[in-house]
C-alpha positions, -999 to +999 in steps of 0.1 A: +223+515-474+239+523-441+266+500-437+260+475-405+293+471-383+293+445-355+310+457-322+317+431-297+317+450-265+337+437-237+317+431-200+350+445-186+338+476-201+305+478-193+304+465-156+342+465-145+348+460-107+339+496-103+314+510-131+329+538-152+298+559-164+322+586-181+332+558-204+299+545-208+287+581-221+315+585-241+305+555-260+268+564-260+274+600-273+297+581-302+275+556-314+243+581-312+265+605-332+274+580-360+240+560-364+230+585-394+258+569-412+260+533-397+241+508-382+251+487-351+249+454-337+264+457-303+271+419-289+276+423-253+301+403-231+298+390-193+336+406-180+338+411-142+305+398-129+302+367-151+337+357-141+327+360-103+299+336-110+318+314-129+345+312-102+318+304-076+303+279-096+337+262-103+345+264-062+309+244-060+320+217-088+299+228-114+303+218-150+316+240-176+282+238-193+266+255-160+295+278-157+290+289-192+251+292-188+258+315-157+279+336-180+255+339-208+227+351-183+250+379-174+259+388-211+220+392-215+215+415-186+244+434-196+226+438-230+195+449-214+213+475-194+229+488-225+195+491-242+182+507-214+213+535-214+206+540-250+167+542-248+144+548-279+175+549-299+176+509-290+161+478-297+134+471-268+134+437-270+162+413-263+172+391-297+175+356-291+186+345-326+208+361-359+174+364-377+157+383-349+188+406-347+180+410-389+146+420-380+155+446-354+179+461-377+154+471-404+135+491-375+168+502-355+202+516-363+215+503-329+209+468-318+221+452-286+225+415-275+242+391-253+252+353-264+224+341-283+226+304-271+247+278-251+274+263-271+306+247-258+339+267-254+326+296-267+321+336-253+304+361-267+333+369-291+319+336-313+284+353-312+299+384-325+320+367-352+290+342-363+264+380-369+295+394-386+292+368-409+259+365-412+253+401-421+287+401-439+301+431-421+335+443-404+337+429-368+353+453-342+363+437-307+366+464-280+382+455-249+402+468-221+438+467-236+445+483-270+450+459-293+466+423-295+502+420-274+526+393-275+515+383-240+492+399-212+501+438-210+484+442-179+505+416-159+536+422-185+549+457-191+574+444-218+549+426-237+549+440-274+521+452-294+508+436-327+494+459-349+486+432-378+484+397-377+470+373-405+439+354-397+459+320-398+487+335-372+456+348-351+442+312-349+472+297-339+481+321-309+442+317-298+444+277-301+472+277-281+456+286-246+431+265-235+394+274-233+380+281-201+346+297-193+348+335-183+382+337-201+400+369-206+417+371-238+411+395-265+390+371-289+382+334-280+392+303-297+362+295-316+359+331-330+392+331-341+384+296-365+350+316-379+369+349-389+396+328-407+372+306-422+350+331-434+377+360-441+360+384-415+382+414-417+384+420-378+398+446-354+410+443-319+408+481-303+408+495-266+385+519-247+401+550-269+369+565-280+385+588-305+403+555-317+367+538-322+357+569-344+387+569-365+382+531-374+345+532-378+353+562-406+382+540-419+409+567-405+437+559-388+436+543-356+455+523-325+446+489-324+451+454-343+440+445-375+435+406-385+432+398-420+451+382-451 
């Protein structure tokens, strides 16, 4: 039996302001190389495009639900793009629930999806956390910073890197931030509750492909571990 791993792939890596085809190709080559030993569910985020739509709807005074639904649509589009990039190695049908994901995993080693349904105050991170709990797997969140910091390292160069944190401490940190559709925090508030309640070993890692490979193989990596 191959180990199943849930990857929450930030939309900022799939479609940032300027698409990085070199990184996407490296990601593809790594996952294809590892699929002989592992199965992957890759939950795609909305990233820059989702935030642009959400900002537009916010200016038009649309509800948070309407903003979130627009963001969900982008996560699904990103998943379809990734499915096309991976071709025959990935699923052809976009799953809309966890049962469907499990069925697709019995046929394919790589399954892409976006957010599965609307739920208040959640991003695709929560979708990934729920799938990790459903399938009882490790959960890796891949984002555009190398892990958890004391502050946003993109805006604050003095932010301190946090290599390890407990579920409870991480949840407290996440819940200290007010939810906003399209928010850009390493893992959303609802996901922090899910991983703490279900004791899901969770990792936050940046775009370094070698570090991702090491983490998947249980070797030394640069990133943050959330457990205990």
